[in-house]
MIKE-456207 format. One record per residue: x, y, z of N, C-alpha, C in turn. Coordinates in steps of 0.02 Angstrom, whole numbers, padded with zeros to 5 digits, always signed. Layout:
BEGIN
XYZXYZXYZ/...
This chain:
BEGIN
+00041-00060+00000+00000+00000+00000+00043+00063+00000/+00098+00060+00036+00143+00118+00038+00171+00132-00031/+00184+00078-00069+00209+00086-00137+00160+00124-00180/+00095+00109-00171+00043+00144-00209+00042+00218-00192/+00050+00234-00129+00051+00304-00107+00113+00339-00135/+00171+00304-00134+00232+00333-00161+00225+00345-00236/+00195+00298-00270+00186+00304-00343+00140+00363-00359/+00085+00368-00323+00038+00423-00335+00071+00490-00320/+00108+00495-00266+00143+00557-00249+00194+00576-00304/+00230+00526-00328+00278+00538-00381+00244+00562-00445/+00188+00531-00462+00150+00553-00522+00128+00625-00516/+00104+00644-00456+00081+00713-00446+00139+00763-00454/+00196+00746-00426+00254+00790-00431+00276+00796-00504/+00279+00740-00539+00301+00742-00609+00252+00780-00653/+00187+00770-00642+00137+00807-00680+00142+00882-00668/+00152+00901-00606+00158+00972-00589+00219+01003-00624/+00274+00966-00624+00334+00992-00658+00324+00997-00733/+00290+00949-00762+00277+00952-00834+00230+01010-00851/+00180+01021-00809+00134+01077-00822+00171+01144-00820/+00220+01149-00776+00258+01212-00771+00316+01213-00821/+00318+01161-00863+00368+01155-00916+00439+01153-00890/+00447+01126-00831+00514+01117-00803+00544+01052-00830/+00610+01051-00835+00644+00988-00851+00634+00941-00792/+00629+00879-00807+00616+00830-00754+00674+00781-00749/+00701+00777-00690+00752+00727-00674+00721+00679-00624/+00732+00615-00635+00703+00564-00592+00760+00525-00560/+00758+00520-00494+00808+00481-00458+00802+00407-00472/+00855+00370-00456+00855+00298-00472+00800+00260-00436/+00785+00278-00373+00731+00243-00337+00663+00258-00368/+00652+00321-00387+00589+00339-00419+00583+00307-00488/+00638+00305-00524+00638+00273-00590+00623+00199-00583/+00653+00167-00534+00640+00095-00522+00566+00084-00508/+00537+00127-00466+00466+00123-00450+00423+00130-00513/+00439+00179-00554+00401+00190-00616+00408+00131-00664/+00468+00106-00672+00480+00049-00717+00446-00014-00692/+00447-00025-00627+00412-00084-00599+00337-00079-00612/+00310-00020-00601+00238-00011-00613+00222-00018-00687/+00264+00009-00730+00254+00002-00802+00255-00071-00822/+00301-00109-00794+00305-00181-00809+00242-00218-00787/+00217-00201-00727+00156-00233-00702+00096-00216-00747/+00092-00154-00768+00037-00133-00812+00041-00168-00880/+00101-00176-00906+00110-00210-00970+00090-00284-00965/+00111-00316-00911+00092-00386-00900+00016-00393-00894/-00014-00348-00857-00087-00350-00849-00122-00339-00915/-00098-00292-00954-00127-00278-01020-00121-00339-01065/-00063-00371-01066-00053-00431-01107-00100-00487-01086/-00107-00496-01020-00151-00548-00994-00224-00534-01014/-00246-00472-01010-00314-00455-01030-00325-00465-01104/-00275-00449-01145-00281-00461-01217-00290-00535-01232/-00250-00577-01198-00256-00650-01209-00325-00675-01187/-00349-00650-01130-00415-00671-01106-00469-00648-01155/-00463-00588-01180-00511-00561-01228-00511-00604-01291/-00453-00622-01314-00448-00665-01374-00483-00731-01363/-00472-00763-01305-00504-00827-01290-00580-00820-01288/-00604-00766-01258-00677-00755-01255-00705-00745-01324/-00672-00706-01365-00697-00694-01433-00699-00759-01473/-00646-00800-01466-00645-00863-01502-00701-00909-01479/-00714-00911-01413-00769-00951-01388-00836-00927-01415/-00844-00861-01418-00906-00833-01446-00914-00852-01519/-00859-00849-01557-00862-00867-01627-00881-00940-01635/-00851-00983-01594-00867-01055-01598-00940-01068-01579/-00967-01028-01534-01036-01036-01513-01085-01004-01561/-01060-00972-01613-01103-00940-01663-01126-00871-01642/-01096-00843-01591-01114-00777-01567-01058-00727-01581/-01027-00734-01638-00967-00695-01651-00982-00621-01653/-00933-00584-01635-00935-00511-01631-00930-00482-01702/-00955-00421-01710-00949-00387-01775-00877-00367-01791/-00839-00351-01739-00770-00329-01749-00726-00389-01766/-00685-00384-01818-00641-00439-01835-00588-00449-01781/-00572-00511-01767-00522-00526-01717-00454-00520-01749/-00412-00479-01719-00343-00472-01742-00302-00526-01709/-00271-00569-01748-00234-00626-01721-00174-00607-01679/-00146-00548-01690-00085-00529-01653-00101-00500-01585/-00159-00466-01579-00175-00436-01515-00233-00470-01480/-00273-00509-01518-00328-00544-01487-00390-00501-01478/-00390-00442-01507-00449-00400-01500-00466-00370-01568/-00512-00324-01569-00533-00293-01631-00488-00236-01654/-00433-00225-01618-00387-00171-01635-00325-00200-01668/-00291-00156-01704-00228-00178-01734-00171-00167-01686/-00120-00206-01693-00061-00201-01648-00025-00136-01663/+00004-00105-01610+00041-00042-01620+00105-00053-01659/
């Protein structure tokens, strides 16, 4: 929980500096925190895409397919970046 509070505080500080158009330097501990969070978000996003793909395929097999074409690389109706 403390990590969440640290992350939120860091985001607020960085946003404030960006709004004031200041250059932003990030310390190694703050950078590690941001990179760890980014990694967790990426893993979560990938997991949700795989789940979405499985659900869409099940719907297609059940004859309830979605109007949006399934993109084989992302597993959803969107194209990969």
